[in-house]
Residue, then its C-alpha position, 0 to 999 in steps of 0.5 A: m149882405k148876401y151876394n149872387v156869384v156865378i162860377l165858370g167851371a163846375s169841377y174846381g169851381s165846386l170847391f169855392s162854391t161850397k165855401l160860399l154856400m157855407a156862408g149863405h151866398r147864392v151860387s150858379l155853376v156854369c158847366t156842360k148840360p149833362t153836368a148842370e142837370l146832375i148838379n141841379r138834381e143832386g147838388t155837389r159833394v166836396r170831400f175835405p180832409i179834416r185834422g183829427r178825423q181819419s176819413p175825409l168829411e163830405i159836405a153836400s151842397r144841399d146841407l148848406p144855407g146858401a142856394l146852388s144852381a147850375r146852368t150852361p153858358d148860353e143861359v147866363n146873364p152876367g148882369d144878374f150877378d155881383l161877382v164872376v169867378l173864372g174857375m176854368q183852365e185858360a184854354q177853355y175860355g175860347s171854346p164855343g159858348v164860353r167865348e160868347l159868355m166871356d164877351r157878355i161878362a166883359r161888357s157887363r162890367v161885373p167884377c171878375l175874380a180869376i182862380m187860375n194858374m194862368p193870369p188873365l191878360p187884363y190882370l197882367k196889365r195891372i203890373p207896371g212896366l210889363e209889355t202884355e202884347t208880347l205875352e199873347a202868344c202864350y194864350a190859347d185865344p188872347g182875343v177872349w180878354e180884349a174887352f175886359d177892364p183891368r180895374l175890374t179883373t183880379l186873380a186868386s192863386p189856386d193853391p188848394q189841390a183838388f180832383r174829381p175821383p175817376d170812379q165818382p160822378k161829376n158832382v163829386l170833388h176830393v180836396g187833397l191839399p186844403t190850403n187857401f185861395k190868396a187873392a189880390r185886391f181889385e184896383l177899385e174900392e167897391p169890388t175890393s170891399m165885396l171880396r173882403n166881405l166874402e173873406a170875412d163870411i167864409e172865415a166865420a162859417r162853420f159846418d156841423p157834421g153831427d157832433g157839433p160845428i167845426e171849422i172847414p179848411v180852405k179860406l179866401k185871403v184878400h191881399d193888397s199886393i197884386f203880386v201875391p197870386l204870383a207866388k204860385w209861379p215858383m211852385l209851378m216851375a219847380g213842381n207842376y211842370r217838372c212832372i212832365q218828362r219826355d216819355e212819362m209823367i211823375p208825381i209832384q212829390e217826385a218832381v220836387h224831392a228827387n233832387v231837392d237842390k235842383s228844385r230849390e234852384v228853379y224855385d229861387w230863380v222864379w222867385k227872383l223873377c217875381a221880385r224883378l216885377g215888383a214882388s216883395d219877400e212877404d208876397m212869396v212862399p218860402f221854398d221849405k214850406y212848399a217842399k213840405a206841402a209837396e211831400g203829400l202831392g202823390k199825383p202828377s199835376s193837372a197840366a201833366r195829366a192833360l198833356f199825357g191824356g192827349a190835350a191839344h192845349i194846356e195852360r202855358v205858364d211855362c211859356l209866360v214865365r219864359r217870355i217875361a224873363r226874356h223881357l227882363g234879360l233873364q234865362s234858365d236852362t231848366l225853364d227852356d227844357i220845360v218849354t221844349l218838352v211841353d211844345e213837343r208833346l202838344k205838337r204830337n197831340r195836335a198831330s194825333d187830333h188832326r189824323g183822327a179828324v181826317 
């Protein structure tokens, strides 16, 4: 069976869309009007590192069996689709046009798969004993999520690392770390079956670059445990958010490996937090495996780049983890320092925005 999937966010979303298109599904990317016009005119191009090949393999959407289109938020009728994929960063969902689309999505009762570091509030409501009302302050616009049904909302860990090359058009994406999207099942069986069908289709798909069909990395892996996507939290706290220094940003590789013992300490602390929520060791990723992957992450995290680029909002997983920890009676000096640094930089950025608007 072929599905109609709409993906909010054409940057990171173009990676997941390429995998769906390889499997023959129909995808619509939601983005700004100029980017939509570019994609409708030229398609997307995603560059994958392939083991045994010296150069990345560029896959053009127009060479794939699925059908791709792009549209602006006001052009989307969620009822036309089988699945909504939320591939933007959390703060973007409250922006004009997107916020109204989110309301239409919630009321359509179409299943939603979020590919975000910051879990949607309705997803967190699926974790027993978690008081989500106390977490709303960590979200740019918590009201966006009010009408969503937790039973129809799930989360995939955005483990694959990808970025838009600065010297390329906005329909080009480069994959730096080709790991898998690890998704939790829905509470309901029917949308979970759809996810498992997509998982199987992506697994079976092959691409022929001219010398025979080959397997392309980055798969969708569906898990029964709702805690599997939270395995990203220790990575974010030990690496991504520690890229943020007081006066500069550093690569993830340096944040992790400049003091491996300290990184392991932070990682283990967040691991224990996830375990207190109900995660098992099998749901998590061992520190040594993460540290090995971090050796190849030579750029600062997207959160750090956004902060030092003047962003007024970023995804506040640091804030979220600290609030959950406090609820459980846990505390970390390192996490407190991270939250303070991010708060200070955001305050500075917002003051600068205000001065520029006057």
